[in-house]
C-alpha positions as CSV (number, residue, x, y, z in Angstrom):
1,M,116.3,119.4,73.7
2,K,118.5,117.0,75.7
3,L,118.3,119.7,78.7
4,H,114.1,119.6,78.6
5,F,114.2,115.8,78.7
6,I,116.4,115.6,81.7
7,L,114.0,118.5,82.9
8,A,111.0,116.7,82.1
9,L,112.2,113.5,83.6
10,T,113.4,115.0,86.9
11,V,109.8,116.5,87.4
12,L,108.1,113.1,86.6
13,L,110.3,111.3,89.0
14,T,109.6,113.7,91.8
15,S,106.2,113.9,91.5
16,C,105.7,110.2,91.8
17,N,104.5,109.5,95.3
18,G,105.2,105.7,96.1
19,N,103.4,103.9,99.5
20,S,106.9,104.0,100.7
21,Q,106.7,108.1,100.9
22,V,103.3,108.0,102.4
23,K,103.6,108.9,106.1
24,K,100.2,107.5,107.2
25,Q,100.2,105.8,110.6
26,A,97.8,104.3,112.5
27,T,95.4,106.7,114.4
28,S,92.4,106.6,116.7
29,K,90.3,107.7,114.0
30,E,87.4,106.0,112.2
31,N,85.4,107.4,109.7
32,G,87.2,111.0,110.6
33,Q,86.0,110.6,114.1
34,E,88.0,110.1,117.5
35,K,88.1,106.4,118.5
36,E,86.3,106.4,122.1
37,F,87.7,103.9,124.2
38,K,86.0,102.8,127.9
39,I,89.3,103.8,129.5
40,Q,90.8,107.2,128.9
41,K,93.5,109.0,130.4
42,T,96.2,111.7,129.8
43,K,99.8,111.3,128.8
44,A,100.6,111.9,132.3
45,E,98.3,109.5,133.9
46,W,99.5,106.7,131.7
47,K,103.3,107.7,132.3
48,K,102.4,107.5,136.2
49,E,100.9,103.9,136.0
50,L,103.1,102.3,133.3
51,T,106.8,101.7,133.2
52,D,108.8,103.4,130.5
53,A,108.8,100.3,128.0
54,Q,105.2,99.6,128.7
55,Y,104.2,103.3,127.8
56,Y,106.6,103.3,124.8
57,V,104.5,100.4,123.3
58,L,101.2,100.8,124.6
59,R,101.2,104.7,124.0
60,E,103.5,105.6,121.6
61,A,103.0,102.4,119.3
62,A,106.9,101.5,119.3
63,T,108.0,97.8,119.2
64,E,110.2,95.8,121.4
65,N,113.5,94.2,120.7
66,P,112.7,90.8,119.6
67,F,113.6,87.6,121.9
68,T,113.6,89.9,124.9
69,S,109.8,89.2,126.5
70,E,109.8,87.2,129.7
71,L,106.5,86.0,128.0
72,L,108.0,84.5,125.0
73,D,108.7,81.0,126.4
74,N,105.9,80.8,128.8
75,K,104.1,77.9,128.6
76,E,101.8,78.0,131.5
77,K,97.9,77.8,131.0
78,G,96.3,81.4,131.4
79,T,95.1,84.1,129.9
80,Y,97.4,87.3,128.6
81,V,95.9,90.5,129.5
82,C,96.6,94.1,128.8
83,A,99.2,95.5,130.7
84,A,97.6,98.7,130.8
85,C,93.8,97.9,131.9
86,S,93.8,94.2,132.6
87,T,91.4,93.3,129.4
88,P,92.0,89.7,128.8
89,L,93.1,89.6,125.0
90,F,94.4,85.9,124.4
91,K,94.4,82.4,126.1
92,S,97.6,80.4,126.6
93,E,96.3,77.5,124.4
94,T,96.2,79.9,121.3
95,K,99.7,80.7,121.9
96,F,102.4,79.1,119.8
97,K,105.9,79.4,118.7
98,S,106.9,81.5,115.6
99,G,110.4,82.1,116.0
100,T,109.8,85.5,115.3
101,G,110.6,86.8,118.3
102,W,107.5,87.9,119.9
103,P,104.6,86.2,121.7
104,S,102.5,84.9,118.9
105,F,98.8,83.5,118.9
106,Y,96.6,82.1,116.3
107,Q,93.4,83.5,117.9
108,E,92.3,86.8,119.8
109,I,89.6,86.6,122.4
110,E,86.9,88.3,120.4
111,G,85.6,91.7,120.9
112,N,88.3,92.7,123.2
113,V,91.1,93.3,120.3
114,G,90.8,96.3,117.8
115,Y,92.3,96.6,114.4
116,D,93.5,99.7,112.7
117,V,95.7,100.2,109.2
118,D,99.3,100.7,110.0
119,Y,102.0,102.3,107.1
120,K,104.7,103.2,109.3
121,I,107.2,101.1,107.5
122,G,106.1,101.9,103.9
123,Y,103.4,99.1,103.3
124,K,100.1,98.3,105.1
125,R,99.9,96.2,108.0
126,T,97.0,95.5,110.2
127,E,97.9,96.9,113.9
128,E,96.3,95.8,117.1
129,H,95.1,97.6,119.8
130,C,93.3,96.9,123.4
131,A,89.5,97.6,122.8
132,T,89.0,99.0,125.8
133,C,92.2,101.2,126.4
134,G,93.4,101.6,123.0
135,G,97.2,100.4,123.9
136,H,99.2,99.4,121.1
137,L,99.8,95.5,121.1
138,G,101.6,94.7,118.1
139,H,100.1,93.5,114.4
140,V,98.5,90.8,112.8
141,F,99.6,88.7,109.8
142,E,98.0,85.6,107.6
143,D,100.6,83.3,108.2
144,G,99.7,81.7,111.3
145,P,98.7,78.0,111.8
146,A,95.5,76.6,111.5
147,P,92.8,76.7,112.2
148,T,92.6,80.6,111.5
149,G,95.9,80.7,109.4
150,L,96.6,84.2,111.4
151,R,99.8,85.3,113.4
152,H,99.1,88.0,116.4
153,C,102.3,89.2,116.8
154,I,102.5,90.7,120.1
155,N,105.0,92.9,122.2
156,G,105.2,91.1,125.2
157,V,105.6,94.4,127.3
158,A,102.1,95.2,126.2
159,L,100.9,91.8,128.5
160,K,100.7,90.8,131.6
161,F,100.1,86.8,132.3
162,V,97.5,85.6,134.6
163,P,97.8,82.0,135.4
164,E,94.9,79.7,135.2
165,K,93.7,78.9,138.8
């Protein structure tokens, strides 16, 4: 009897499938269809144009180490653009110090940032990507300042800064 109980318990526990075991990750698919971005390039073309760090973050959806971005403490006025395709993504006036170690913004430039669901670390997050080339930027969280309450937590290596003239 004890053996049957242990066997049943083992089957029950091994058949449970929690979120942390689901290996979903954000993809370039919407409704089962591949997303089409205005700028389409092969891996080889992207590798030729981007630094290793940029490629790793923008094309492989990696995360740079916190507090390593040259843009983290930038206080100049201007626009943050996609490092891969120069699409304007964030205005400097929406940047704030979040203390997380990554450049943070409370608002994106509408229409230039796309969103997907990401389960890479075991729970649902909202991934952000460039709406023009599909490059991974970071994630958005609902713990930012007014007026939006959002924190766009962006890999600095995915951005280039264009100073205001």
